Backbone bond lengths (Angstrom), bond angles and torsions (degrees), N, CA, C in turn:
res aa  C-N    CA-C-N  psi(-1)  N-CA   C-N-CA  omega(-1)  CA-C   N-CA-C  phi
1 X - - - 1.460 - - 1.519 109.49 -
2 X 1.305 116.38 139.43 1.457 121.62 171.62 1.525 108.10 -103.61
3 X 1.322 114.65 125.31 1.461 120.60 177.02 1.525 110.09 -97.07
4 X 1.309 116.06 147.33 1.448 122.03 167.11 1.513 108.75 -102.69
5 X 1.329 116.20 149.98 1.461 120.02 174.68 1.522 108.64 -134.25
6 X 1.334 115.47 120.25 1.461 121.84 -179.42 1.529 108.89 -117.35
7 X 1.325 115.34 123.42 1.460 121.09 -178.45 1.513 110.04 107.01
8 X 1.340 116.92 91.47 1.464 122.05 -173.09 1.523 111.94 -111.04
9 X 1.326 116.00 36.41 1.459 120.51 175.66 1.516 111.27 -70.37
10 X 1.322 116.33 -161.80 1.460 120.55 -175.65 1.522 112.28 -52.93
11 X 1.329 116.01 -46.76 1.456 120.15 -176.43 1.529 112.08 -84.71
12 X 1.324 117.05 -52.99 1.459 120.17 -177.83 1.511 112.45 -60.70
13 X 1.338 116.78 -37.46 1.454 119.54 178.69 1.515 112.29 -61.21
14 X 1.333 116.37 -39.82 1.464 120.50 178.56 1.527 111.19 -68.72
15 X 1.328 117.42 -39.97 1.462 120.50 -179.89 1.529 110.93 -65.29
16 X 1.326 116.29 -41.70 1.463 119.77 178.44 1.525 110.92 -63.87
17 X 1.323 117.48 -37.08 1.464 120.65 177.87 1.524 111.70 -63.85
18 X 1.313 117.22 -35.58 1.461 119.97 177.72 1.522 111.16 -62.03
19 X 1.326 116.90 -41.99 1.460 120.27 177.78 1.529 110.81 -61.63
20 X 1.311 116.68 -43.21 1.467 120.29 -179.78 1.528 111.52 -66.08
21 X 1.319 117.31 -41.81 1.465 120.10 -179.81 1.518 111.65 -61.08
22 X 1.320 116.49 -31.87 1.468 120.16 -179.70 1.522 112.82 -90.79
23 X 1.314 117.35 10.33 1.455 120.65 170.21 1.511 116.37 90.15
24 X 1.332 118.14 9.66 1.463 119.56 177.70 1.533 109.58 -74.63
25 X 1.327 115.39 144.54 1.455 121.09 173.08 1.520 108.24 -78.90
26 X 1.341 117.05 121.90 1.460 120.99 -172.15 1.530 110.15 -134.24
27 X 1.328 115.23 133.08 1.461 122.63 169.27 1.518 107.38 -108.91
28 X 1.338 117.72 136.43 1.468 120.41 -172.70 1.522 110.95 -123.01
29 X 1.340 114.02 156.66 1.461 121.26 173.94 1.520 109.30 -152.57
30 X 1.339 114.54 143.83 1.454 121.99 172.14 1.521 106.74 -154.64
31 X 1.312 117.30 155.99 1.457 120.05 175.71 1.524 111.43 -59.60
32 X 1.327 116.52 -29.92 1.459 122.49 177.85 1.527 109.04 -105.11
33 X 1.319 117.51 101.58 1.465 120.34 -177.37 1.521 111.63 -62.24
34 X 1.328 117.24 -26.14 1.453 119.94 179.09 1.517 113.13 -58.66
35 X 1.335 116.83 -28.36 1.464 119.87 179.14 1.518 112.39 -69.10
36 X 1.330 117.15 -14.90 1.466 121.36 -176.86 1.523 113.23 -92.93
37 X 1.323 118.17 -1.76 1.464 119.25 -173.46 1.520 112.72 -57.10
38 X 1.326 117.15 -45.29 1.472 118.91 -178.49 1.519 111.42 -68.61
39 X 1.339 117.11 -30.25 1.457 120.13 178.68 1.530 110.67 -71.50
40 X 1.320 115.99 -41.48 1.460 119.77 178.61 1.523 110.10 -64.78
41 X 1.326 117.12 -35.72 1.463 120.48 177.24 1.521 111.94 -65.43
42 X 1.327 116.40 -23.77 1.469 121.53 178.46 1.525 112.32 -91.76
43 X 1.327 117.33 3.74 1.455 120.00 176.19 1.512 115.93 104.81
44 X 1.325 117.38 4.42 1.468 119.42 177.53 1.522 109.92 -69.32
45 X 1.316 116.29 154.79 1.457 122.19 171.52 1.520 108.62 -97.64
46 X 1.328 116.47 152.69 1.457 122.36 -179.70 1.515 109.86 -105.26
47 X 1.337 116.63 138.45 1.459 122.49 172.53 1.517 108.32 -118.85
48 X 1.316 116.49 140.74 1.453 121.30 -174.87 1.526 113.61 -77.77
49 X 1.328 117.48 -14.44 1.468 121.02 -178.05 1.516 109.06 -157.00
50 X 1.344 117.49 163.07 1.463 119.42 174.04 1.524 112.45 -56.97
51 X 1.338 117.18 -38.70 1.463 120.01 -179.85 1.518 110.89 -66.48
52 X 1.339 117.37 -42.72 1.467 120.23 178.78 1.520 110.93 -62.77
53 X 1.323 115.97 -38.89 1.471 119.54 177.44 1.524 110.57 -64.97
54 X 1.318 116.50 -47.53 1.465 120.80 -176.45 1.520 111.84 -61.12
55 X 1.319 117.08 -29.64 1.458 120.58 -176.78 1.522 112.94 -71.81
56 X 1.349 117.25 -19.56 1.462 118.25 -174.45 1.524 114.50 -115.47
57 X 1.334 118.02 3.05 1.467 119.32 -178.10 1.524 110.66 -118.55
58 X 1.334 113.87 170.03 1.469 119.86 178.68 1.520 112.19 -92.61
59 X 1.339 115.93 -36.48 1.466 121.57 -176.87 1.523 108.05 -146.54
60 X 1.335 117.28 154.45 1.466 121.29 -173.50 1.525 111.06 -129.03
61 X 1.336 115.75 128.17 1.454 122.89 165.96 1.527 108.66 -91.85
62 X 1.326 116.94 143.68 1.463 121.16 169.64 1.521 109.36 -131.89
63 X 1.336 115.17 146.49 1.463 121.47 174.26 1.521 106.07 -142.69
64 X 1.325 116.10 97.49 1.464 122.52 -165.28 1.532 110.75 -129.05
65 X 1.344 117.59 162.71 1.467 119.70 -168.66 1.515 117.54 -81.54
66 X 1.346 118.61 -14.65 1.464 118.34 -175.58 1.521 110.28 -158.66
67 X 1.344 117.40 159.48 1.467 120.03 175.74 1.522 112.64 -57.78
68 X 1.334 117.37 -36.58 1.466 120.22 -179.34 1.525 111.03 -63.80
69 X 1.326 116.98 -41.49 1.468 120.32 178.62 1.521 110.06 -67.99
70 X 1.328 117.41 -41.36 1.464 120.15 178.12 1.522 110.91 -59.49
71 X 1.327 117.01 -43.44 1.460 119.89 179.78 1.529 111.25 -65.54
72 X 1.312 117.04 -41.43 1.458 120.39 179.15 1.523 111.26 -60.64
73 X 1.324 116.39 -44.80 1.465 120.74 179.25 1.524 110.54 -65.20
74 X 1.327 117.06 -42.93 1.458 120.52 179.52 1.527 110.97 -59.61
75 X 1.319 117.12 -45.61 1.466 120.27 -177.86 1.536 111.21 -64.36
76 X 1.331 117.28 -30.19 1.457 119.49 175.56 1.528 111.32 -71.71
77 X 1.325 117.33 -31.60 1.460 120.69 -176.19 1.518 113.84 -83.59
78 X 1.327 117.04 -34.15 1.466 120.67 -169.16 1.535 114.34 -55.56
79 X 1.328 119.95 -40.63 1.469 118.15 -178.18 1.524 114.44 -63.93
80 X 1.341 117.82 -18.74 1.464 119.79 -174.38 1.524 114.47 -119.96
81 X 1.323 118.12 -10.11 1.464 119.16 176.76 1.527 110.52 -63.88
82 X 1.332 115.30 143.64 1.454 119.96 179.46 1.531 110.16 -68.59
83 X 1.336 118.28 142.17 1.472 119.87 173.75 1.527 110.15 -56.02
84 X 1.321 115.77 134.67 1.458 120.24 -177.73 1.511 114.04 90.02
85 X 1.336 117.21 -2.16 1.464 120.57 177.98 1.530 110.25 -67.17
86 X 1.327 115.27 154.70 1.463 121.80 176.48 1.518 109.28 -109.97
87 X 1.310 115.65 130.46 1.455 121.20 169.21 1.529 106.30 -97.62
88 X 1.330 116.84 117.99 1.462 122.82 -178.10 1.525 107.08 -106.63
89 X 1.312 115.95 106.28 1.467 122.72 -171.90 1.522 110.04 -97.75
90 X 1.342 116.47 112.80 1.466 121.41 179.03 1.522 112.93 -101.64
91 X 1.333 117.41 2.17 1.463 120.62 174.93 1.536 109.34 -70.29
92 X 1.326 115.97 159.11 1.461 120.32 174.20 1.522 108.25 -89.75
93 X 1.323 115.87 107.92 1.460 121.95 179.81 1.516 110.01 -120.08
94 X 1.311 116.23 159.34 1.454 120.34 172.13 1.524 110.53 -71.60
95 X 1.307 116.06 157.84 1.475 119.23 -178.94 1.528 111.72 -61.42
96 X 1.318 117.45 -40.60 1.465 119.95 179.26 1.519 111.31 -61.70
97 X 1.336 116.37 -38.93 1.463 120.11 177.82 1.525 110.63 -63.66
98 X 1.334 115.99 -44.97 1.463 120.26 -179.57 1.526 110.66 -60.22
99 X 1.321 117.34 -46.44 1.460 120.69 -177.71 1.529 111.11 -66.89
100 X 1.317 117.02 -40.12 1.461 120.43 179.20 1.528 111.38 -65.96
101 X 1.326 116.37 -45.84 1.462 119.50 -179.25 1.526 111.46 -71.21
102 X 1.339 116.50 -30.96 1.457 119.47 174.90 1.524 111.52 -63.73
103 X 1.347 116.74 -39.93 1.467 120.71 177.54 1.520 110.88 -65.88
104 X 1.335 116.28 -39.40 1.462 120.40 177.79 1.525 110.79 -62.72
105 X 1.325 116.72 -43.69 1.464 120.07 178.75 1.524 111.26 -62.84
106 X 1.329 116.25 -41.36 1.460 120.68 -178.41 1.522 111.22 -60.30
107 X 1.313 117.23 -36.05 1.465 120.62 179.06 1.525 111.90 -59.80
108 X 1.324 116.99 -23.20 1.457 121.68 -178.94 1.532 112.35 -107.29
109 X 1.326 116.84 14.77 1.451 120.24 178.15 1.515 114.94 77.18
110 X 1.336 117.17 17.96 1.464 122.64 179.27 1.519 108.73 -111.34
111 X 1.322 116.49 139.85 1.466 121.08 -179.30 1.527 109.82 -107.95
112 X 1.320 114.97 141.09 1.461 121.76 -178.46 1.521 110.40 -103.82
113 X 1.324 115.73 133.70 1.455 122.87 168.12 1.531 106.97 -126.08
114 X 1.314 116.95 123.58 1.464 119.77 178.06 1.525 108.81 -86.96
115 X 1.329 115.55 138.85 1.464 120.13 -178.91 1.525 110.61 -146.43
116 X 1.343 117.88 58.52 1.466 118.97 175.58 1.522 110.29 -64.95
117 X 1.323 115.44 157.62 1.463 120.67 -176.49 1.520 109.42 -122.81
118 X 1.323 116.13 159.63 1.455 120.85 -179.41 1.516 109.86 -147.86
119 X 1.326 116.05 144.86 1.456 120.61 179.36 1.516 113.63 134.31
120 X 1.321 117.13 -18.23 1.460 119.61 176.37 1.514 113.65 108.23
121 X 1.328 114.82 157.29 1.465 121.45 -177.22 1.522 111.22 -62.67
122 X 1.342 118.22 -33.89 1.465 119.71 -178.45 1.523 111.60 -63.52
123 X 1.336 117.90 -34.76 1.466 120.07 176.63 1.525 110.99 -77.53
124 X 1.329 116.84 -34.23 1.465 119.84 175.82 1.518 110.49 -60.28
125 X 1.330 117.35 -38.98 1.463 121.39 -178.93 1.515 112.13 -65.11
126 X 1.340 116.95 -24.60 1.469 121.34 179.50 1.521 112.89 -95.09
127 X 1.338 117.65 -2.46 1.455 119.96 -173.40 1.507 112.57 70.74
128 X 1.339 116.87 27.25 1.464 121.04 -175.67 1.525 112.76 -121.99
129 X 1.314 116.66 19.64 1.452 119.86 179.98 1.523 109.65 -77.37
130 X 1.320 117.45 164.07 1.467 122.46 177.06 1.526 108.97 -92.56
131 X 1.336 115.95 134.40 1.459 121.81 -178.58 1.528 108.85 -113.16
132 X 1.318 116.42 128.07 1.460 123.75 -178.88 1.527 108.11 -110.34
133 X 1.313 116.60 116.26 1.463 120.57 -170.21 1.522 110.94 -112.27
134 X 1.331 115.47 135.35 1.453 122.16 171.88 1.514 109.32 -129.01
135 X 1.324 116.16 135.51 1.454 119.73 -179.41 1.511 111.40 144.60
136 X 1.327 115.76 -177.41 1.464 120.64 -177.22 1.527 111.32 -63.96
137 X 1.326 115.75 143.47 1.466 120.80 -175.82 1.528 111.95 -62.20
138 X 1.322 117.95 -35.07 1.461 118.52 -178.41 1.531 110.92 -67.00
139 X 1.330 117.48 -32.08 1.461 119.62 175.32 1.527 110.34 -68.26
140 X 1.307 116.04 -42.19 1.469 120.48 177.02 1.524 110.25 -56.98
141 X 1.326 116.46 -48.36 1.463 120.65 -178.77 1.529 110.88 -63.91
142 X 1.312 116.62 -39.68 1.463 120.74 -176.58 1.527 111.61 -65.49
143 X 1.326 116.24 -39.96 1.459 119.75 -174.84 1.526 113.24 -102.04
144 X 1.326 117.38 9.73 1.460 120.03 -178.33 1.530 112.90 -58.29
145 X 1.337 120.51 -40.11 1.472 118.24 177.53 1.523 112.90 -57.58
146 X 1.322 117.88 -39.84 1.461 120.59 178.03 1.527 110.57 -68.99
147 X 1.330 117.22 -40.56 1.461 120.33 178.86 1.522 110.86 -63.74
148 X 1.342 116.77 -37.84 1.463 120.49 179.42 1.524 111.72 -71.13
149 X 1.313 117.07 -22.00 1.453 120.35 172.90 1.523 110.95 -70.85
150 X 1.322 115.56 -37.72 1.465 121.64 -177.26 1.527 111.98 -75.99
151 X 1.333 117.17 -39.91 1.457 120.35 -174.77 1.510 112.67 -139.69
152 X 1.330 115.77 167.54 1.468 119.23 178.72 1.518 113.16 -109.19
153 X 1.326 116.99 -6.34 1.463 120.81 173.69 1.517 107.10 -127.91
154 X 1.336 116.24 113.60 1.453 121.73 -175.60 1.531 108.21 -118.30
155 X 1.326 116.91 127.13 1.462 121.07 -179.72 1.523 109.50 -122.40
156 X 1.342 116.31 121.12 1.461 119.78 171.43 1.524 106.58 -87.59
157 X 1.330 116.14 106.68 1.457 120.95 -170.90 1.515 113.29 -82.38
158 X 1.344 117.50 -18.09 1.459 119.78 -177.75 1.512 110.60 136.21
159 X 1.320 118.28 -155.25 1.465 121.31 -176.72 1.524 112.52 -68.03
160 X 1.305 115.32 171.17 1.453 121.97 -179.15 1.529 110.55 -52.99
161 X 1.290 117.15 131.88 1.462 123.61 -176.58 1.511 112.90 104.91
162 X 1.333 117.20 -22.77 1.467 120.73 -177.89 1.520 111.72 -66.01
163 X 1.328 116.13 -41.65 1.465 119.38 -178.39 1.523 111.06 -67.39
164 X 1.336 116.89 -33.63 1.465 119.91 178.20 1.528 110.60 -60.67
165 X 1.319 116.73 -39.57 1.466 120.36 -178.96 1.525 110.87 -67.60
166 X 1.345 117.30 -49.10 1.465 118.94 -176.08 1.525 111.08 -69.84
167 X 1.338 117.84 -33.85 1.479 119.16 178.59 1.523 110.46 -63.75
168 X 1.315 117.17 -42.77 1.467 120.18 178.31 1.526 110.36 -63.97
169 X 1.324 116.73 -38.44 1.468 120.03 178.45 1.528 110.51 -62.80
170 X 1.331 117.83 -44.88 1.464 119.64 -178.89 1.525 111.07 -65.08
171 X 1.323 117.73 -41.52 1.462 119.88 178.69 1.526 111.33 -67.90
172 X 1.331 116.54 -38.93 1.453 121.53 177.57 1.532 110.26 -56.17
173 X 1.332 116.23 -47.92 1.464 120.56 179.05 1.528 110.94 -62.18
174 X 1.341 116.69 -40.50 1.460 119.98 -178.21 1.526 111.26 -61.29
175 X 1.330 117.19 -40.77 1.470 119.37 -177.85 1.528 111.34 -72.65
176 X 1.327 116.90 -36.86 1.465 119.79 174.70 1.532 109.45 -61.87
177 X 1.342 115.93 -45.46 1.468 120.47 -179.72 1.528 110.93 -62.97
178 X 1.331 116.87 -36.34 1.464 120.74 -178.49 1.526 111.27 -63.52
179 X 1.332 116.38 -46.77 1.464 119.74 177.93 1.526 110.15 -63.30
180 X 1.326 116.86 -42.85 1.465 120.85 179.98 1.524 111.42 -64.36
181 X 1.331 116.74 -38.44 1.464 119.75 -178.52 1.527 110.79 -66.16
182 X 1.337 115.97 -38.80 1.456 118.62 176.44 1.519 111.92 -60.69
183 X 1.331 116.56 -41.85 1.468 119.94 179.04 1.526 110.92 -66.14
184 X 1.351 116.40 -38.71 1.458 120.21 179.38 1.528 111.49 -64.90
185 X 1.322 116.69 -44.64 1.464 119.80 179.49 1.523 111.26 -65.29
186 X 1.340 116.31 -35.77 1.461 118.99 178.11 1.525 110.96 -67.63
187 X 1.319 116.68 -38.81 1.470 118.93 175.05 1.522 110.82 -59.26
188 X 1.334 115.88 -43.03 1.464 119.82 179.19 1.523 110.94 -61.91
189 X 1.340 115.80 -44.64 1.473 119.91 -178.83 1.520 110.81 -64.84
190 X 1.322 117.29 -47.84 1.462 120.78 -178.65 1.536 111.45 -69.67
191 X 1.333 115.64 -21.76 1.462 119.54 177.28 1.515 113.66 -84.92
192 X 1.330 116.37 3.11 1.456 120.40 174.96 1.513 115.10 85.83
193 X 1.336 117.19 13.20 1.465 119.67 -178.72 1.523 111.02 -85.58
194 X 1.320 115.83 151.68 1.457 121.05 170.74 1.530 107.88 -70.12
195 X 1.333 116.59 123.48 1.458 119.43 -171.55 1.527 113.02 -67.34
196 X 1.308 117.91 -35.00 1.469 119.26 178.38 1.520 110.55 -63.28
197 X 1.317 115.49 -46.64 1.471 119.57 179.14 1.518 110.73 -66.31
198 X 1.338 116.90 -38.25 1.465 119.93 178.36 1.524 110.54 -63.27
199 X 1.348 116.81 -43.16 1.474 119.85 177.90 1.520 110.07 -59.60
200 X 1.318 117.06 -44.42 1.466 121.08 -179.48 1.528 111.16 -63.56
201 X 1.326 116.65 -40.82 1.468 120.02 -179.61 1.524 111.15 -65.95
202 X 1.329 116.70 -42.65 1.467 119.54 177.77 1.517 110.30 -63.16
203 X 1.350 116.96 -42.37 1.464 120.98 -179.40 1.522 112.09 -61.52
204 X 1.333 116.99 -26.48 1.461 121.23 -179.41 1.524 112.64 -97.32
205 X 1.324 116.47 11.45 1.467 120.54 -173.38 1.522 111.97 -115.95
206 X 1.321 114.32 176.48 1.468 119.96 176.45 1.521 111.92 -70.60
207 X 1.321 117.18 -11.85 1.462 120.63 179.16 1.515 114.22 -89.86
208 X 1.314 117.79 3.01 1.451 119.92 -176.57 1.526 111.28 -74.05
209 X 1.329 114.92 166.16 1.460 121.88 175.91 1.517 108.11 -155.02
210 X 1.320 116.17 163.82 1.460 120.61 175.56 1.527 110.18 -57.28
211 X 1.319 116.78 -40.90 1.465 121.15 -179.47 1.523 110.72 -63.49
212 X 1.330 117.37 -44.23 1.463 119.67 178.44 1.517 110.56 -59.99
213 X 1.326 116.94 -44.64 1.457 120.91 -174.18 1.523 112.99 -73.10
214 X 1.325 117.70 -19.91 1.467 120.70 -179.63 1.529 110.72 -110.58
215 X 1.316 117.28 -72.22 1.464 120.95 -175.64 1.529 112.29 -65.11
216 X 1.327 116.37 -28.30 1.461 119.17 176.51 1.517 112.25 -58.32
217 X 1.328 116.84 -32.90 1.462 120.33 178.81 1.534 111.71 -67.05
218 X 1.335 116.12 -37.39 1.463 120.19 -178.90 1.521 111.48 -71.32
219 X 1.334 116.01 -31.25 1.465 120.24 174.90 1.519 109.79 -66.08
220 X 1.335 116.73 -45.75 1.461 120.18 -178.35 1.527 111.49 -68.92
221 X 1.319 117.52 -28.00 1.465 120.86 173.93 1.523 111.77 -72.23
222 X 1.349 115.67 -34.51 1.454 120.65 -178.00 1.508 114.29 96.48
223 X 1.347 117.36 -2.20 1.469 119.39 178.64 1.519 111.55 -80.42
224 X 1.309 117.30 -32.94 1.474 125.02 -175.90 1.544 111.67 58.68
225 X 1.323 118.67 14.96 1.467 121.96 -165.49 1.526 112.22 -83.00
226 X 1.329 116.27 81.03 1.465 121.85 179.55 1.522 112.06 -99.53
227 X 1.335 117.44 -5.33 1.478 123.29 179.20 1.529 111.40 61.27
228 X 1.331 115.09 41.89 1.463 121.56 177.53 1.520 106.84 -148.41
229 X 1.315 117.05 128.91 1.464 120.72 -168.37 1.525 113.83 -94.73
230 X 1.317 115.02 164.97 1.464 122.02 173.59 1.530 110.58 -59.95
231 X 1.331 116.85 -41.70 1.467 120.43 179.68 1.520 111.25 -59.31
232 X 1.334 116.74 -43.70 1.461 119.87 -179.64 1.528 110.94 -67.28
233 X 1.329 116.38 -38.08 1.468 119.56 177.51 1.524 110.39 -61.76
234 X 1.322 116.85 -44.09 1.462 119.95 -179.39 1.521 111.68 -68.45
235 X 1.328 117.53 -33.32 1.466 119.49 174.46 1.527 110.29 -58.95
236 X 1.338 116.32 -47.40 1.461 120.56 -177.68 1.526 111.85 -69.55
237 X 1.312 117.56 -38.10 1.467 120.27 176.36 1.523 110.81 -64.74
238 X 1.333 116.64 -35.35 1.463 119.93 175.23 1.509 112.03 -62.77
239 X 1.341 116.72 -42.26 1.464 120.53 176.34 1.531 109.99 -60.16
240 X 1.337 116.93 -42.59 1.466 120.54 -179.52 1.521 110.99 -61.30
241 X 1.327 116.91 -44.56 1.454 120.06 179.72 1.527 111.12 -63.96
242 X 1.321 117.64 -36.57 1.471 121.08 176.14 1.520 110.95 -62.39
243 X 1.343 117.00 -43.63 1.456 120.27 177.77 1.524 110.69 -63.02
244 X 1.334 116.90 -39.52 1.457 120.08 178.35 1.514 111.67 -58.66
245 X 1.324 116.53 -44.54 1.470 120.06 178.33 1.531 110.56 -66.80
246 X 1.329 116.93 -42.48 1.464 120.40 -177.77 1.520 112.14 -64.91
247 X 1.320 116.68 -41.82 1.464 120.97 -175.10 1.525 113.23 -93.30
248 X 1.339 116.76 0.26 1.455 120.00 178.47 1.511 113.80 69.81
249 X 1.336 116.73 35.10 1.464 121.57 -179.49 1.532 109.11 -111.96
250 X 1.331 118.85 117.10 1.468 119.74 176.88 1.529 109.81 -69.44
251 X 1.310 117.10 127.60 1.466 122.47 -176.93 1.529 108.87 -116.89
252 X 1.310 115.01 70.26 1.461 119.84 -174.14 1.531 111.89 -63.86
253 X 1.346 116.58 -45.94 1.461 119.62 -179.77 1.522 111.33 -64.83
254 X 1.313 116.11 -38.24 1.463 120.35 -179.88 1.521 110.19 -66.52
255 X 1.322 116.82 -39.60 1.460 120.37 178.30 1.528 111.07 -61.69
256 X 1.329 116.91 -42.59 1.460 120.52 177.56 1.528 111.05 -65.16
257 X 1.334 115.68 -39.33 1.463 120.23 179.16 1.523 110.68 -65.65
258 X 1.325 116.96 -41.60 1.458 120.67 177.61 1.531 110.12 -61.34
259 X 1.317 116.68 -42.34 1.467 120.84 179.17 1.526 110.27 -61.51
260 X 1.337 116.07 -40.50 1.457 120.21 178.85 1.522 111.11 -64.82
261 X 1.326 117.49 -41.34 1.460 120.53 179.58 1.533 111.80 -68.76
262 X 1.311 117.13 -31.82 1.464 119.01 173.79 1.523 110.60 -62.56
263 X 1.325 116.93 -40.51 1.463 120.91 175.71 1.526 110.72 -64.50
264 X 1.334 115.82 -39.12 1.452 119.98 179.24 1.514 112.19 -64.33
265 X 1.330 116.47 -41.53 1.463 119.33 178.34 1.529 111.27 -65.77
266 X 1.330 115.36 -39.32 1.464 119.06 178.65 1.524 111.01 -63.18
267 X 1.335 116.01 -36.50 1.465 120.37 -176.35 1.525 112.51 -78.60
268 X 1.346 117.37 -40.19 1.458 120.39 -169.10 1.530 114.54 -119.73
269 X 1.332 117.26 -8.65 1.454 120.55 179.65 1.517 112.43 96.92
270 X 1.324 114.97 155.26 1.462 119.95 -175.39 1.504 114.53 -67.81
271 X 1.335 117.76 -23.21 1.463 120.81 -179.82 1.528 112.92 -91.86
272 X 1.320 117.27 0.66 1.468 120.07 175.26 1.521 109.95 -63.92
273 X 1.310 116.23 153.47 1.466 120.89 177.86 1.524 110.18 -61.81
274 X 1.337 115.59 139.32 1.469 118.57 179.78 1.522 111.70 -60.65
275 X 1.332 117.50 -30.15 1.462 120.80 178.52 1.530 112.57 -65.45
276 X 1.326 116.39 -18.56 1.465 118.95 178.31 1.528 112.24 -69.75
277 X 1.322 117.13 -1.81 1.458 119.23 173.77 1.527 109.94 -59.32
278 X 1.338 115.96 -30.06 1.466 120.69 178.33 1.529 110.49 -69.66
279 X 1.326 117.01 -25.65 1.460 120.79 -179.60 1.529 111.79 -64.64
280 X 1.337 116.57 -24.96 1.469 118.70 174.52 1.513 111.15 -55.27
281 X 1.325 116.16 -44.97 1.458 121.02 -179.82 1.529 110.53 -71.33
282 X 1.332 116.30 -40.97 1.467 119.79 178.03 1.528 111.00 -59.44
283 X 1.335 116.14 -45.52 1.460 119.60 -178.63 1.533 111.48 -68.43
284 X 1.326 116.34 -39.88 1.465 119.88 -178.78 1.526 111.52 -63.22
285 X 1.346 116.07 -35.68 1.464 120.45 -177.95 1.522 112.14 -100.41
286 X 1.352 116.23 -0.52 1.456 121.71 -177.93 1.525 111.16 50.75
287 X 1.327 113.58 45.48 1.462 121.16 -178.05 1.523 108.75 -136.34
288 X 1.329 116.96 114.17 1.461 120.65 178.61 1.517 110.95 -81.47
289 X 1.331 114.93 143.17 1.461 121.15 175.96 1.529 108.17 -100.37
290 X 1.343 117.18 88.06 1.449 121.16 -176.57 1.526 110.35 -129.20
291 X 1.329 114.04 143.60 1.460 119.80 176.25 1.516 108.24 -149.80
292 X 1.304 116.70 151.70 1.451 121.91 179.50 1.523 111.05 -76.91
293 X 1.345 114.60 150.74 1.461 119.37 171.11 1.522 115.33 93.01
294 X 1.343 117.54 12.19 1.455 120.04 179.46 1.523 110.26 -113.35
295 X 1.339 117.89 144.54 1.475 121.30 -173.24 1.527 113.15 -77.86
296 X 1.342 114.64 155.61 1.469 120.56 174.75 1.516 111.24 -77.47
297 X 1.331 116.56 -27.58 1.472 121.39 177.02 1.517 108.02 -139.47
298 X 1.312 115.40 151.77 1.450 120.63 177.89 1.528 109.78 -81.04
299 X 1.335 116.00 141.67 1.465 119.99 -179.72 1.518 110.20 -126.33
């Protein structure tokens, strides 16, 4: 099978590289051809458009920034995708978007399997990210070798739309933890503790989290370089709030976190790193959270 991969940003570019490293035949496309240089060096083929890519592959992965972009790319591909092709969507979309676009694909003889990922770009680069799959079981089984190339923990969550729900939940928790971690580190700093030792103690305690152990290091370094923007964080928090209303679940902490991220976007811009949400507190208190020995990027 030849796979196509559309969307070679921080995350999609790493996922496509995993497929190439494991010997899959891959054709790639992105609005910025420069992002494909490393893929072409690994043997990928280049397509000038989503339609050109769709015409020469069996199945297509996408990793794109918004539901609107995903729909635009899908509509370009549908007239030329082979009947029976699978569209494997790794973007973070709302459940309604997934179901609507899945129905649109079905009208053209194309089947959708959602496969958003979670864990961060550093794990994607190693092929060790977590993959959350929604869709028919036979599609999961058919594409499992490719999914196992991309990640080391693969979960089939259920029918189409299931992965959209769990992905939003995982991101929702990450953003809540991020705001909380900033407050915890500031308490440590204002309490006179050595921040490196405080970070280590929290990491070894019941109060630790994946966010503390990863993004917390980038905050203490001062780079904040997690390769995930304020705009993307607010998109995912918006999805979470929609689910809360739909399912009748009050999301008080999420609402406060969303409000904080809105302030962060206003202060630093939508393309600022999501970890810079902690900078709101640093700037308000004129106190930097810095410690020696932490990396600028996660590896």
